[in-house]
N, C-alpha and C positions, 0 to 999 in steps of 0.2 A: 886173283884174276880169273874172269870169266872163262869156264872151260865149254866152249861150244863145240859139239860133236856133230858129225854128218851121217846120214843114212843109218839111223838106230831103228831097230824093229820095235813096232808099236805093240804088237799082239801080246807080248809077256807082260805088258803093263797094264793090261785090261783084264777084267774078270771074264770077259767074253773069249779071250784069246783070239782075237781077230783083228786084222788091219795090217797093212804094208809098213813101209819104212817113213819116218820123219825126216825131211831133207835136212833139217837142223834140230838139235836137242841140246837142251841144258838142264841141269839141276840146279836150284838156288836154295840157299838157306839164309834167311834174313832179307830185309827189304832193301839193302844196297844192292845185293846181287840181283834181286828181282828187278829193281830199277834199271839196272845195266843191261840186264836181258832184253827190256823192251827197248831201251835205246839202241841196242845192236839190231833188233827187228826193224825198227824205223829206219836206221841208217842202210839197211840192206833191202828196205820195201818188202819185208816178209809178213804174211799173214801169221797170227799168233794164237795159240791155244794152251791155256793153263790146265795142267793135268794133276789130279790128286791121287785117289785110289784106283782110278780107272773102272769104277764099278757102273756107272751110268752113261758108258759112251762108247761108241763103235766108230772106228776110222774105216776109211776106205780100203779096198784091198790094194789099191795102186799106192797107197800112203798118203802122207799129209805134205802138201807143198808149202812148207813154211817152217816155223819155229815152234817147238813143243817145249814149253817151260813147265818142269816138274818140280813141285815145291816139297823140299825135304822136311823130315819130322818136326823140328821145332820145340820138342821136348813138353814136359808137363811139371807144373808147380803147384803144389797143395800147401795151402795155409789156412788151418782150421775148416771151415765150410766152404772156402773160396778155392776155386781149381783154375788155373790158367793153363791153356793148351795151345800148342802151335797147330796151324791148319792141316799140316802134312802128316800128323800122327794117324795110325790106324785106329779107327773108331773102337774096334774090339778091346786094343790095348788100353784105351782111356778108360773104358767100362771096367776093365779088370783091375787097373791100377787104383781107381778111385773106390772100388769095392774092397781091395786090400787094405785100403786107409780107413775103411769103415764109413764110407759116404755113400748115401742112398739118393736115388733120383733117376738114374739112367741104366739101372741093371737089366730092364726088360728091352733095351735096344742091343743086347748080345746077340752076336750073329749076324748083324746086318753089315753087309760088305762095304768096303770104301773108306775114306779118310775122314777125320773130325771136320775138316773144314767143308768136305762136299756134303756131309750129313747136315751142316748148319745151313748151308746153301739151299738144299732140297728139304728143309725141316723134317728129316728123318723121322720116322715113328714106327712102333709096334706094341701090340698088346696094351693099347691105352696111354702109351707114354709118347710123347714128341720131344725131340731135342730143345726145341724152342721154349718149351716151358721152364727150362732151368738155366737158359743163356741169360745173362745179365748185361753183357758187353761184347761187341765185336770189333775187331780192329781191322781195317781194309786199306788196301793200296788203290788209289784212283788212277786207273791207267791214263786216262786223259790228261791229268793235271800233274801226275807224278806225286801227288799229296797223299798223306795218311790221315785217315779218319776215323774216329770211334763213334760207333753207333750203340746207342742204348737199346734195351730189349723192345721198347715201346715203339722204336723207330725202324725196327728190322721187319716189320710187316709179316710176321710169321703167320701162315696159314696152312691149310692142308698140302703138304708137299711142295710148299714154295716159300719164298721170303723176297725181300727187296733186292738181295744178292742175285737171285735166280733171274729176276726181272731187269737186272742190270749187269750185263756180263763183264763190263770194264770195272766193276768192283771185286777186287782180288782179295778174299779173306786170307788175313796173316795169322790171326790168333784170335781166341775168344776166352772169355770168362764165364764160369758157371757157378751158381750158388746152390749147393746140395744140402742134404740134412744127415743129421748123425744117423748112423744104423748099426746094426749088428753084423760084423764082417762075416762070420760063419753063415748066418741068414741070407746076407747078399750074393755070397759065393753059391750058395744052394740055389737061389733064385736064378742066377746066371746059368748054372748047369741045367736047371728045368727049362729055361728060355731056349737054350741051344737045342735041347732034346726035343722041345716041341716044334722047333723049327724044321729039325731033322726028320721028325714024324711026318711033316707035311711035305718035304721034299729034301733029298740029300743034299747036303751043303756044299760038296766038293765039287759040283758040276761046273762046267764051263757057261756061266750066265751071269745075269746082273741082278739075280732075285726078281722081285716083281717087276714085270716089264711095263705094264699100263697102270695108271692111277685109277683107283676106284672112283668111277663117275657118279655124279648125282643123277638119281633116277626118280622121277615124280609120277611116272606111269603106275597107277594103283593096281592095275591087273598084273603087271609084271613083278611088282612088290609082293603081291599076294602069292604070286607063283613061286617066288623065291622062298617064301616062308613055309609054303607047303612042302616044297621040294626038299628043303634042308632041315626043316623042323626048329628053325632058328628064327628069333625075333630080330627085325631090322633095327639097326642102331643109327640114328641119323638119317639123312637123305641119300647116302650112297648105297650102292649094291656092289659085291665084290666083282671086279673084272673077271676073275677066273670062272666064277659062274656064269658069267654072260658069254664067255668064251665057249665054255662047255656046253652051254644052251642051244648054241648054233652049231654044235658037232664037230667042233675043231680039235678036241683033246687028241693028241698024238700025230695031228697032221704034220708032214715033213716037206720041206722044198729043199732040195740038196741036203747038206748036212745040217740044217737049222730044223729044230721040232719044238712044236708045242708039247710041253711035258705031259706025259700021261697020268702024272700024280698030281701036278698043281697046273692047270692050264694058263695061269698067268706068268708062268716061267717058260720064256723061249731060251731054247738050249743049243749049245753048239755041241753036236754029238761027236766031234772031232775032225771034221772036214768043212764045216760051215764057212761061207765067205759072207762079207758085208752084205753083198747083193741078196744072198739067200735070207739073210735076216730081215732085210728092208721088205724084200717081197712077201715074206711071212707076215711081218707087222702090217703091211698094207692090206693083206687079205684078212686078216683078223678085224680090222677097222671096218673094213667094206662089208663084211658078213654082218657085224654085229649092228652097224648103222643101217644097213638094208632090212635086216630081218626083225629087228628089236627097236629100231629107232633111237638107239643111243650111241653117242659119240665117245669113242675111246681116245685118250690122250697119253701118249707114251711118257714114262719117266726117262726113258734112255734116249739120249741125243745122239743122232748121226751128224758127225763132224767131219767137214772138208768134202762133202758131196756135190 
């Protein structure tokens, strides 16, 4: 039987540790419970938000006036080079488990916060690897119809930090299959450790934030691109420039509004220093976008979603 709870604090369920209470909250495991949760919301005329690892979301300080559905683990099954995972699994746990099984392909995703399903939705990537590269099929629940549908990789529209699922919020990812490659367990575990260390060297990973806040934008301004290469001594790869460099370029490194701060170590990290409110983060995000647009002519788009505002 569905266990719907009331007035559940959302802050501990997000990596920002920001947000008030949800009027209604339920955890589901399996498609039947998920369908029942949506039926409950419809019967009570409640807005719905599905929550995974809480890494790319900020809820209002006043809370969420509706039903939060949190998808639980779902488990992992490994058969040869084929791996099936539930959407609610923590991404880092998936990375570690497949490496322990001697399977290569997602070790460079180590340390990215959030759930497996959330990583697929946003086509999470790091250090030249994107999760969409190894996904072969994704099983989703279609909220509008209550039906289950399986999408093959070619139908997922994976692109830089997006997918068909991100563009269609009524598609709720239930599970997915990956095709990985044989690898050396010791070597993979070493790569994971090195990847986490590399992330840690750029910014402490135990802070209250969502990792990278803005998507690296496409920048075709040749003068700005040359300035980046001169400033960093790095060659540009592709059409994008790092959002963190652009934010730093307009002098916002370390900028604070209330308890929210642009990290002085990695300017694309917006950090809750301990007392930040959702309004603080929203104002700081707006300031960043305005300054970068006005001074550099570049439009930044946030990876993080403000829900219920």
